[in-house]
N, C-alpha and C positions, 0 to 999 in steps of 0.2 A: 504494500500500500504506500502511496506517496501522499505528501501533505503540501498544501500551499499556505503560506503565511502572508496575511494582508495586514499592514499597519494602517490604522485610520486616525483621523483627527478627532478631537474630543466631541465635535458637533456632528459627526457622521451619523446618519440614520442606519444603525446596524441591522435592524430588522429588514429594512428594504434591501440592503446589501446582501444579507443572508438569503432572502428570497430570490434575488436575482442570480446569485451563484448557484443556488439549488436547481435552477431551471436549466443550467448548462448540461449538455450531454456528457455522460461519464462521471458526474458528481453523485456520489452515493449518500453523502451527508455533509452538513455544514454546521459548524459549532462556533459559538462566540466565546473566546477565552479572554478574560480580563487579567492581564499581567499585574495590575495594581491590586487585585484581590485574589491572592493565591488560595485563600480559604475556599472559595467557590470551586476551584479546580480539585481541591482535596475532597470536598463533598461529592463531586461528580465521580471521582475515582473510587471512593468507598461505595457509592451506589452501584457502580458498574461491577465492582468486585462482588458485592452482595448478590446481584442478579446472576453473575456467573456461577457462584456457589449454589444458588437455588436450582439452576439448570443443570448442574453437574458438569459444567464446562471447565474442567480443571486444566486441560491442556492450554486453552487460551489464557486462563488466569496466570499460569506459570510463565507463559511466553510474555505476557504484559509486564509481569514483575521483572523478568530477566531483561526486557527492553529498557525499563526504567533504570535498572541498576547499571547497565552498560552505557546508557546515554549520559548518566551523571558522571561516570568515570571518564568519558571522552571529553567532557567540558573542562576538566582540571588541567 
């Protein structure tokens, strides 16, 4: 999977931008991430983990954790 990072101005209409990008062919999902509020990202990560555990999707869960660990090590 590949990701596209878009930096916006403070006054940008993020919902409109999200809807426009979601209309593009090949886009499976669009997510707004607020770098100023890492707590919201942490909540999303825990919610995703909880859903993966409920579904028994342990392989994806382990892969996600491994990806997080390796990403953090490459930034150093």
